[in-house]
N, C-alpha and C positions, 0 to 999 in steps of 0.2 A: 852427558847422558847418565841416568841413574843405573846403579848396579841391578842386575836381574838374573833370576834363575828361571830357565825355560824348561818346563816339564813337557817333553815331546811325546805325545801319545799317538800310536799308530794302530791300524787294524791288523790283527793277527791273521785275518782271512784274505789279505791281499799280498802280492809279492813284496818282499821286504824293501826293495829299492824303489817302490812306487810311492814317492813322497811329493808333496807340493813344492813349488818353487821357493816359497817362504821358508819351508823346513830345510831345504838344501842350503839356502843362504845362511841360516843360523848355524847349522852343523859344520859348515866350512869356515865360519868366521869366529868361532868360540870353542873352548875346550869342551869335549863331549865325554860324559861319564855314563856308565851303565852298571847294572847289578850282576851281569853275567854275560857270557858269550852267547850269541844268537845269530840267526840269519840277518837280523837288522844290523848288528855291529859289523858283520862281515861286509854287508852292502855299503855301509857308511865308510868303512876303511877303503873299500875298493874305489870309492869316489874321491879318495885323497884326503879324507879327514882322519884325525887321530882319535881313538876311543880308549879311555882308561876304564878298566873293570874294577869296581869297588865292591868287595864282598862284605865289608862291615864299615860302619861309620859314614854312611852315604851323606847324611846331612852336613857333617863337618867338612867332608871332602868338597862338597858343592860350595860351601861358604868360603873355603880356602881358595877355590878356583875363581870365585867371584871377586874376592879381595885382590887376587893377582891379575885378573884379566877384565874385570868389569861385567862379563857375561859368562854364564856356564849353562850347559845343556845336559839334561838328564834324559836318556833314552828309556822310556817306561817299558816294562815288560808286557806280555800279552794281557795280563789282568789289570794293567793300569797303574800298579804300584800305589794303591790308595793309602797304605800305611805310611809310606814315605811322604806323600803329599800332605797328609794330616800332620805328621811330625814337623815338616817344613813350615806349614801354615801356622802352627802354634809357636814355633821358634821366632818366626818373623813378626807375629803379632806382638810378642813380648819385646822384640828388638827390631822395630820397623826400619831403622836406619841401615840395617845390614844389606838388604836387597829387596827387590820386588819379585813376587812370584807370578809367573805367567804360564798359563796353560795353552799349549799350541797343538792343534791336530795336524799331524803330518799326513795322515790318510784316515779315512773313515769308512765304516761298513756301507756297502751299497745295499739297496733294498733286497731282501731275500738272503742276506748274509747268514742269518741264523740257520737257514736250511743246510748250509755247509756243516755247521755244528751238529745238526741232527743226523746227517749222513755219517759223520765221524763217530758219534756216540753209538749209532746202530752197528757200524762196522766193528767197533770194539766188543759190543755185546754178542755179536754173532760170530766172532772169531775165536780161535782156541784160547782158553783162559777166560772167556766171557761168560755169558749166561747159558747154563746147560739147557734150560727150557727152550730158549730161542733157537739154539743150535740143533735141537732135536725136531724142530717143526718142518713141515713140508707145505707146499702151496695148497694141497688138498686139506691138510689138517687145520690150516688157518682160514679156510674159506668161510666157515661159520662166523668167525670173529670179525671178518671184514663186513659181512652182512649186518651183524649186530651193531658194530660201530656206526655204520651208515644209518641204521634205524635210529640210534640214539641222537645222531646229528639231526635227523628229520624231526625227532621229538622236540629238540631245542628250537628248531625253526617254527614248529607249530605253536610252541609256547611263547614265541617272540622273546626268547631268552638269549640275547646275543653273547653274554658272558659264557653261558653253557655251550653255545654253539662254537665259540673259540676253542674251548677245551675239547669238545667232541671232534672237531675237525683235526685237532692234534692227534687224537686217537686213530682217526682215519689215516692221517699221514704216517703214523707209526706202522700201520699195516702195509702201506705202500712201500715204505723204506725196508721193512723186513722181507717182503716178497722180493724186492729188487736185490737185497743182499743175499738171500738164499739162491737166487738165480745165478749169482756169480760162481756158485759151486756146481753148476750143471756141467755135463761133459763138454769137451772142446767142440766148438761149432754150434752149440745150443745155448751157451751162457750169454747173459746180458747183465747190465748194471743199471743203477739209478740214472746215470748219464744217458743211457740209451732210452730210458723212459722219458726223461725230460726233453731229450733231443727230438724224439718222435712227436711229442706234444707240440714243441715249438714249430717244427716243420708243418704240422697239421694246421695250427692256428694261422700261420702265414699263408698257406695255400688257400684256406677256406675263407679268408678275409681280404680278398683283393681290393676291396674298397678302402682298406686301411694301408696295406703294404704294397700294392701294385698300382696305385693311382687310378683304380677303376672308379666310375661314378657311384656315389653312395646310394642314391635312390631311396625308396621308402623301406620301412621295416619288412613289408611283405616281399619286396623285391630282393632284399638282402637274404631273407630266409629261403626264397626260391633259388637264389644263387648258391647258397650253402648246400642245398639238397642236390643241385646239379653237379657241383664239384664232388660231393660225397659219393654220388652214384658213379661218377667217372673213376674215382679212386678205387672203389670197392668192386666194381664190375659184377654186381650181384644178379643172380638169376631171377630172384623174386623180390617184390616189394616188402615181403615179410622177413627177408634175410637180415640178420643183425639184431633182431628183437631178443631181449634177454628172456629166455624161456623159464628161468628159475625165479622170476619175480612172482609176487602173489597172483593167484589165478584171476582175481577181479581186475587188477591192473593189467594183467596180460591180455585179458579179453578186450579191454578198452583200447589197448595199444594195437591189437590186430585189426579191430574194427576201424580204428583211425587210419592205419596204413592202407587198408583196402579202400577206404573212402577217399583218400588223397588222389588215387588214380581213377576214381569213378567206377570201381567195381561194385556191382549190386548183387552180392552173393547173399541170399537170405539165410539167416541162421536156422538151424533145425527146429521143427515144431515139437513142443513137449509131448503132444498127444501121439506122435508117431514113434516115440521111443519105447523100447521093449522092456526096460527095467527101471526101477525107481531112481537109481542114481543118474542114469542118462536123462530121465524126464526132468529131474531137478536141475541138472546141468544145463539142459536146453532152456528151461524157464529162467535161470539166472542169466544166461547169455542174452536172452530176449530183453531182460530188464536192463542189462548193460547197454544194449543197442538203443533202447528207448531213452536211457539217460544221455547217451551221446547225441541223439536227435534233439534233446531238450537243452543241450549245452551244459550238462551237469557232470561233474567228475564222480563216477560211481564209487571209486575207492574212498574219496574224501567224504562222500555222503554217508557211506556205511560206517566209516571211522567215527564221524560226528555222532551218529545215532548210537553206536556201540558204546562210546565213551559216556554219553548221557545215560545209557542204561547202566553202565558201571557205577556212575554216581548214585543212581537209584538203589543199586544193590548195596553200596556202602551205607546209604541212609537206612535201609531196611535192617542192616546188621546191628545198628546201634540199639541198645536196650531202651525200652520206653521210659520216658521221663516220669518219675513218680509224682 
């Protein structure tokens, strides 16, 4: 069997002792070296393997271990020890008879692992010694930023710019993480964390999707939506079909949402007539509401329609701003 150096890479986001069977086999059968003490070295020693910490000259130490035992293992640090891997690769490229270099993943990041990094970074930023601006914020002072970031994500969707959408969703996530971190500073009995946010979301998704998690019959999309609404109503125990509507959304979208909710349960409440209103603002409001109701009857999204026309008008304004061509 040819001599080999095994670079054992593990995920710093998983428990240190959570290794594959192949990784445990190699650390138990060959000398193990590492660049420093860590939770991983402790776990490997607890499993009965010996670990030698090498603070300098790691490449030569590995080659010496290979010469004596045929195989040597390097426990890579959290960043992967790329500089050592590069140095080893160059050395073995010049002297290929010394050993073969093998990269082995003892554990790897599960999907969503970088979210743990985001939580850790936010915790540092919002803790003593972190970012004074973030530490000085409140839920109320951040409210406008949350709206702004959501609007920017909406703009990216409207532009079919998926790269921009990825970035903007990161900014939305930043707001979620910061709100959750600030909530950890609330008084006892009121505080909550990002784990509470995620846990509540998981529970809600499982409850509201019994066709996926509880073996219920899938049915049509319409039946799935109806089931979602029934479960939601049972959870919320709301007194009105209008409960839960975000009242701070733009007035045009708010009007469409209220009309839609009323229509779901067959309520035929006519909007106010513009001619019956006593002041200009109320007459304009009634006229706009009637327009939204007509758009709903026609299957048109009034918010999208007004946005489209307004943006076209904005293009016309920009064109008019240009100096005439000589």
